[in-house]
Every structure is written in C-alpha cells, then in structure tokens.
C-alpha positions as a printed NumPy array, in Angstrom:
array([[  0.   ,   0.   ,   0.   ],
       [  1.533,   3.33 ,  -0.985],
       [  2.488,   5.674,   1.864],
       [  0.019,   8.361,   2.669],
       [  0.591,  11.909,   3.884],
       [ -2.662,  11.943,   5.801],
       [ -2.217,  13.355,   9.295],
       [ -4.227,  12.008,  12.149],
       [ -5.425,  14.65 ,  14.623],
       [ -3.67 ,  14.517,  17.986],
       [ -5.717,  14.248,  21.113],
       [ -5.746,  17.588,  22.826],
       [ -5.234,  17.858,  26.546],
       [ -7.903,  19.589,  28.516],
       [ -6.836,  22.52 ,  30.627],
       [ -8.522,  24.287,  33.475],
       [ -7.785,  27.835,  34.542],
       [ -7.389,  28.247,  38.282],
       [ -7.618,  31.789,  39.642],
       [ -6.502,  33.204,  36.27 ],
       [ -3.042,  31.78 ,  36.819],
       [ -0.997,  29.418,  34.636],
       [ -3.192,  26.774,  32.908],
       [ -2.981,  23.382,  34.608],
       [ -3.619,  20.123,  32.807],
       [ -6.621,  18.209,  34.119],
       [ -4.326,  15.189,  34.245],
       [ -2.214,  17.016,  36.846],
       [ -5.101,  17.969,  39.128],
       [ -5.07 ,  15.797,  42.22 ],
       [ -8.051,  14.36 ,  43.982],
       [ -7.261,  15.533,  47.51 ],
       [-10.259,  13.73 ,  48.977],
       [ -8.839,  10.34 ,  48.018],
       [ -5.415,  10.881,  49.576],
       [ -4.297,   8.076,  51.918],
       [ -5.137,   8.694,  55.606],
       [ -1.485,   8.904,  56.641],
       [ -0.813,  11.59 ,  54.009],
       [ -3.897,  13.538,  55.089],
       [ -2.688,  13.338,  58.681],
       [  0.677,  14.889,  57.816],
       [ -0.978,  17.696,  55.833],
       [ -3.439,  18.464,  58.628],
       [ -0.614,  18.419,  61.168],
       [  1.207,  21.117,  59.189],
       [ -1.917,  23.292,  59.118],
       [ -2.407,  23.284,  62.886],
       [ -5.39 ,  22.882,  65.187],
       [ -7.174,  26.166,  64.451],
       [ -7.051,  25.804,  60.662],
       [ -8.256,  22.217,  60.993],
       [-11.382,  23.407,  62.785],
       [-11.954,  26.456,  60.595],
       [-10.957,  25.261,  57.127],
       [-10.389,  21.512,  56.944],
       [-13.368,  19.813,  58.542],
       [-16.039,  21.703,  56.515],
       [-14.596,  20.436,  53.187],
       [-16.171,  16.977,  53.153],
       [-17.233,  14.111,  55.404],
       [-13.957,  12.256,  54.792],
       [-11.866,  15.192,  55.948],
       [-14.189,  15.863,  58.857],
       [-13.75 ,  12.297,  60.071],
       [ -9.967,  12.474,  59.63 ],
       [ -9.8  ,  15.804,  61.48 ],
       [-11.101,  14.208,  64.683],
       [ -7.872,  12.302,  65.299],
       [ -6.765,  13.35 ,  68.853],
       [ -3.054,  13.344,  68.017],
       [ -3.671,  16.247,  65.588],
       [ -4.415,  18.378,  68.635],
       [ -1.427,  17.558,  70.833],
       [ -0.107,  21.021,  69.969],
       [ -2.443,  24.029,  69.802],
       [ -0.983,  27.373,  68.737],
       [ -3.182,  30.457,  68.389],
       [ -0.392,  33.038,  68.414],
       [ -0.924,  33.7  ,  64.691],
       [ -4.699,  33.542,  64.712],
       [ -4.86 ,  36.578,  62.415],
       [ -3.421,  34.456,  59.598],
       [ -6.383,  32.09 ,  59.739],
       [ -8.706,  34.997,  58.986],
       [ -6.474,  36.588,  56.32 ],
       [ -5.977,  39.687,  58.476],
       [ -2.747,  41.63 ,  58.055],
       [ -0.537,  42.21 ,  61.085],
       [ -1.106,  45.92 ,  60.518],
       [ -4.912,  45.563,  60.36 ],
       [ -5.454,  44.171,  63.827],
       [ -8.485,  46.427,  64.296],
       [-10.219,  44.37 ,  61.623],
       [ -9.155,  41.209,  63.4  ],
       [-10.51 ,  42.372,  66.735],
       [-13.806,  43.337,  65.088],
       [-14.275,  39.755,  63.921],
       [-14.269,  38.54 ,  67.496],
       [-15.885,  41.481,  69.27 ],
       [-18.891,  41.216,  66.93 ],
       [-19.14 ,  37.497,  67.699],
       [-18.504,  36.553,  64.081],
       [-16.045,  34.035,  65.524],
       [-16.093,  32.793,  69.12 ],
       [-12.396,  32.157,  69.637],
       [-12.752,  30.779,  73.18 ],
       [-15.305,  28.215,  71.998],
       [-12.964,  27.318,  69.147],
       [-10.071,  26.781,  71.561],
       [-12.23 ,  24.65 ,  73.853],
       [-13.216,  22.467,  70.892],
       [ -9.553,  22.009,  70.022],
       [ -8.769,  21.05 ,  73.626],
       [-11.678,  18.58 ,  73.635],
       [-10.445,  17.024,  70.391],
       [ -7.075,  16.32 ,  72.044],
       [ -8.775,  13.879,  74.439],
       [ -6.237,  14.657,  77.162],
       [ -3.211,  14.377,  74.84 ],
       [ -2.47 ,  18.127,  74.715],
       [  1.196,  18.729,  75.563],
       [  1.994,  22.108,  73.941],
       [ -0.344,  25.09 ,  74.159],
       [  0.335,  28.638,  72.9  ],
       [ -2.201,  31.432,  73.11 ],
       [ -2.05 ,  35.103,  72.149],
       [ -4.522,  37.719,  73.416],
       [ -7.595,  35.524,  73.586],
       [ -7.455,  34.151,  77.112],
       [ -9.296,  34.472,  80.395],
       [ -9.144,  32.845,  83.812],
       [-12.132,  30.689,  82.844],
       [-10.488,  29.455,  79.635],
       [ -7.202,  28.76 ,  81.393],
       [ -9.066,  26.746,  84.04 ],
       [-10.772,  24.744,  81.276],
       [ -7.406,  23.943,  79.701],
       [ -5.924,  22.949,  83.064],
       [ -8.825,  20.589,  83.822],
       [ -8.582,  18.866,  80.435],
       [ -4.803,  18.743,  79.958],
       [ -3.009,  16.948,  82.754],
       [ -0.187,  15.975,  80.375],
       [  0.686,  19.577,  79.463],
       [  4.455,  20.091,  79.093],
       [  4.683,  23.548,  77.537],
       [  2.496,  26.637,  78.046],
       [  2.908,  30.008,  76.332],
       [  0.678,  33.022,  76.978],
       [  1.287,  36.231,  75.015],
       [ -0.465,  39.557,  75.73 ],
       [ -3.184,  37.844,  77.757],
       [ -4.085,  40.777,  79.982],
       [ -7.138,  39.147,  81.565],
       [ -5.245,  36.274,  83.166],
       [ -4.682,  36.561,  86.92 ],
       [ -2.121,  35.132,  89.334],
       [ -4.49 ,  32.531,  90.795],
       [ -5.43 ,  31.199,  87.355],
       [ -1.794,  30.613,  86.466],
       [ -1.084,  28.943,  89.8  ],
       [ -4.128,  26.709,  89.222],
       [ -2.564,  25.532,  85.95 ],
       [  0.702,  24.781,  87.752],
       [ -1.175,  22.661,  90.303],
       [ -2.876,  20.521,  87.66 ],
       [ -0.116,  20.467,  85.027],
       [  2.667,  19.625,  87.445],
       [  4.679,  17.947,  84.652],
       [  5.203,  21.357,  83.044],
       [  8.729,  21.777,  81.658],
       [  8.4  ,  25.082,  79.774],
       [  6.311,  28.119,  80.649],
       [  6.24 ,  31.42 ,  78.792],
       [  4.111,  34.396,  79.806],
       [  4.705,  37.556,  77.788],
       [  3.213,  41.014,  78.197],
       [  0.711,  39.837,  80.791],
       [ -0.109,  41.959,  83.83 ],
       [ -0.525,  40.529,  87.324],
       [ -2.127,  42.274,  90.273],
       [ -0.382,  40.216,  92.929],
       [  3.187,  39.692,  94.073],
       [  5.134,  38.358,  91.065],
       [  8.03 ,  36.842,  93.084],
       [  5.512,  35.056,  95.315],
       [  3.678,  33.71 ,  92.254],
       [  6.939,  32.485,  90.724],
       [  7.907,  30.843,  94.   ],
       [  4.654,  28.873,  94.035],
       [  5.045,  27.845,  90.394],
       [  8.618,  26.719,  91.039],
       [  7.55 ,  24.512,  93.937],
       [  4.597,  23.009,  92.048],
       [  6.459,  22.417,  88.772],
       [  9.6  ,  20.694,  89.966],
       [ 10.422,  19.5  ,  86.419],
       [ 10.645,  23.026,  84.984],
       [ 13.711,  23.118,  82.736],
       [ 13.235,  26.295,  80.719],
       [ 12.321,  29.573,  82.374],
       [ 12.102,  33.016,  80.837],
       [ 11.564,  36.107,  82.942],
       [ 11.814,  39.038,  80.551],
       [ 10.893,  42.697,  80.644],
       [ 11.809,  45.765,  78.599],
       [ 15.317,  47.026,  79.203],
       [ 15.886,  50.157,  81.273],
       [ 18.817,  52.236,  82.484],
       [ 17.882,  53.229,  86.022],
       [ 20.725,  52.069,  88.257],
       [ 19.011,  53.263,  91.429],
       [ 16.215,  50.751,  90.841],
       [ 17.617,  47.32 ,  91.558],
       [ 15.525,  44.316,  92.371],
       [ 16.893,  40.864,  93.173],
       [ 13.699,  39.303,  94.565],
       [ 12.837,  37.478,  91.332],
       [ 16.397,  36.221,  90.852],
       [ 16.536,  34.944,  94.437],
       [ 13.21 ,  33.136,  93.975],
       [ 14.531,  31.462,  90.823],
       [ 17.725,  30.387,  92.589],
       [ 15.862,  28.896,  95.551],
       [ 12.916,  27.223,  93.806],
       [ 13.975,  26.18 ,  90.288],
       [ 17.087,  24.029,  90.729],
       [ 16.436,  21.893,  87.612],
       [ 16.681,  24.767,  85.122],
       [ 18.792,  24.217,  82.015],
       [ 17.834,  27.448,  80.252],
       [ 17.113,  30.833,  81.786],
       [ 16.257,  34.103,  80.028],
       [ 16.355,  37.301,  82.084],
       [ 16.096,  39.871,  79.311],
       [ 15.821,  43.394,  80.765],
       [ 15.657,  42.208,  84.365],
       [ 16.621,  44.51 ,  87.256],
       [ 18.803,  41.97 ,  89.062],
       [ 22.261,  42.844,  90.364],
       [ 25.421,  40.796,  90.82 ],
       [ 23.946,  39.465,  94.071],
       [ 20.977,  37.905,  92.293],
       [ 23.126,  36.499,  89.495],
       [ 25.502,  34.915,  91.993],
       [ 22.567,  33.253,  93.745],
       [ 21.305,  31.845,  90.431],
       [ 24.694,  30.371,  89.565],
       [ 24.848,  28.722,  92.987],
       [ 21.234,  27.511,  93.044],
       [ 20.773,  26.344,  89.435],
       [ 23.612,  23.866,  89.062],
       [ 22.292,  22.395,  85.771],
       [ 22.137,  25.745,  83.985],
       [ 23.534,  25.652,  80.425],
       [ 22.075,  28.754,  78.755],
       [ 21.644,  32.232,  80.251],
       [ 20.36 ,  35.378,  78.533],
       [ 21.219,  38.609,  80.393],
       [ 20.665,  41.107,  77.592],
       [ 19.665,  44.592,  78.761],
       [ 20.169,  43.658,  82.418],
       [ 21.914,  46.98 ,  82.981],
       [ 22.267,  46.724,  86.775],
       [ 24.831,  43.955,  86.333],
       [ 28.529,  44.729,  86.507],
       [ 29.922,  41.644,  84.836],
       [ 33.67 ,  41.49 ,  85.23 ],
       [ 36.333,  39.597,  87.108],
       [ 35.427,  36.395,  88.945],
       [ 31.682,  36.581,  88.228],
       [ 32.143,  36.923,  84.472],
       [ 34.747,  34.153,  84.472],
       [ 32.384,  31.881,  86.396],
       [ 29.604,  32.497,  83.849],
       [ 31.844,  31.73 ,  80.886],
       [ 33.248,  28.565,  82.458],
       [ 29.888,  27.213,  83.597],
       [ 27.626,  28.026,  80.665],
       [ 27.448,  26.709,  77.117],
       [ 25.539,  29.768,  75.886],
       [ 25.802,  33.234,  77.459],
       [ 24.235,  36.504,  76.268],
       [ 25.663,  39.603,  77.979],
       [ 23.786,  42.845,  78.858],
       [ 25.021,  44.805,  75.83 ],
       [ 24.769,  42.001,  73.278],
       [ 22.678,  42.668,  70.121],
       [ 18.903,  42.223,  70.341],
       [ 17.996,  41.773,  66.663],
       [ 16.883,  38.189,  67.265],
       [ 14.727,  39.076,  70.274],
       [ 11.084,  38.309,  69.462],
       [  9.608,  41.285,  71.316],
       [ 10.17 ,  45.025,  71.138],
       [ 13.551,  45.605,  72.791],
       [ 13.029,  49.261,  73.746],
       [ 15.285,  50.809,  76.366],
       [ 13.658,  52.911,  79.077],
       [ 15.864,  55.832,  80.063],
       [ 13.765,  57.931,  82.444],
       [ 11.408,  57.647,  85.404],
       [  8.324,  58.633,  83.399],
       [  9.074,  56.069,  80.718],
       [  9.876,  53.486,  83.354],
       [  6.527,  53.857,  85.093],
       [  4.615,  53.433,  81.831],
       [  6.684,  50.493,  80.608],
       [  6.692,  48.684,  83.93 ],
       [  2.953,  48.076,  83.647],
       [  3.665,  45.893,  80.623],
       [  6.453,  43.773,  82.028],
       [  7.099,  40.473,  80.293],
       [  7.317,  37.186,  82.097],
       [  8.451,  34.365,  79.811],
       [  9.171,  30.844,  80.797],
       [ 10.081,  29.372,  77.61 ],
       [ 11.159,  27.818,  74.424],
       [ 14.831,  27.288,  75.055],
       [ 16.117,  29.576,  72.265]])
C-alpha cells in the first residue's frame, strides 16, 4: 500500500484555569479527597489545630472524620490567629472586630480544640484571647501539658496561672509575655517553682531600662531557691544585680544557657564573668545585640518612661532559644 501523507489529529489535553493563573492540565489535578489517611494526617498536622477546625473539617465528610484524630491536637498554637482569617498584622483592628462582633467565638474554638485532644495536649500557645475561665478549662482537660505560652493575655490573673501549675505539674516550659498581674510576682513564681519541679526552661523578661538606682533581686533569688532543675534561663531586661546572678549560679547547678541582655544593673567582670563563661554553654551579655529578640527591645531611660513600661512587664518561661 503506498504511503500516505494523511495526518491524524492529535488528542488535545484539557486545561482548566485556576484563579486566572498558569493553565494546569486536568491530568495534573489531584483528587485531595482520596489521599491516603497517613498523608492527610501529615498535611493536617502542618496546618495546625485552628485551621483544621476552621478550614479543613467543613470540606467533606472524609476530611471531617480524619480531622477528629486526637493526636492532631497535641499542639495548639493560636499566636498567629490573624493568619487564619487573612488579616494583616497591621490591620489588627479588623481582626478584633471579627471577634468582638461574635462573628467568631475564639474561646469556643479553643475549647473544641482542647476537647479534640482527648487529654493528649502537651503544647499550648495562646495570644490575646485568654481568660481565667479558659485557662481553668485547659488545666482541667490537659493533665499531660508540658509547655504553656501566653502572650499579651491581659485578663489572666495570678491565681489562674497557679491553678494551671497545680494541675499540670509535669510542666517543663512556661512562657508568659506582656501579661499583667495584680499580685506579688516573686511570690507567684515561687509557688510555680515549687509546684512544677520538672521546669527546665524559664524566661523572665521585661523591657530594658537604664535606672541604676532601681535594683531588684527578689525574682532572681526566687529562681535560685525554687527552680534548681533549670537548664535554660532568660532574664532579658531584668533589674537583678550581681547578688541575684551569683545566687542563680549557685542555686541552678544544671544551667547551660543564660540570657542577660539589657540587664543593665549587672557589673559583669572579674570572677563573676569568668564563672559564667566557664559554667555556661551559651551566654548573652547585657550589651549584646537584640535583633533576634522576638519582642520590642526598647530601652527605658527615664522615670516617666519606666513607670509606663513597667505596667507591661514580660514574664516568659520558655522555648529554650
């Protein structure tokens, strides 16, 4: 049979346009619903507890069933809640409006996440949206809690935090930032230290200041006497003197990391400085750079500034960085 020049039409691929971006072949589009359970689990774990409740479980019955796995809720982090609602860091007024107008009940959402953990919650981080009642709920449901971080939770009181320490006595890390307390802070820290004997990472941070006539070793002495198992200690901007630092070195024999940035009442030289360098694996000195500090490292230079800043002291017991 003589050769022919007839051309057979090629089968064209179908394309779908997604959000007016680059065309994607329909052959490349994945069926996310039919992903294996173990793959779904890893994806959900990356998203985090809040996004699972807000965005994952409404997709379909398969995802809703998969999202009820308790181990997905062993860690609950609401410090970046704005991201879940597509609110810019600089548009926090919009974010607050979402919650103040009851469009989203964040406390109910957090309680649901805690319930989903079925007692397996070990790491809890919360920013802004906290109350004594919510903290009590978490304490009652989370006896295995190892790490607690509270950031800018102004409605949390001393007694509520102590109540958590009583029920989560296995706590190893505690971080409380920009929270105000009406009671005696050293007394509160003393109680926490006695209740949480396994505490290994402690951060007690406040904004730096340069007021040498205002020294205060009470907190340092409490740490030295009641937290002997510490491996990491952050005292950013603290008012302690050489006396308090010496007590810490003597009382916390397992200490490996110490952050003393902006602790301007210290006069680190001679034997004390040598002791710090010989004992510690990681040491940050008062005048060391603060670029990697996660909060606003503003120095307070006068009495008026000091009084206003002191109301927003930072108490962090923390992440070991």
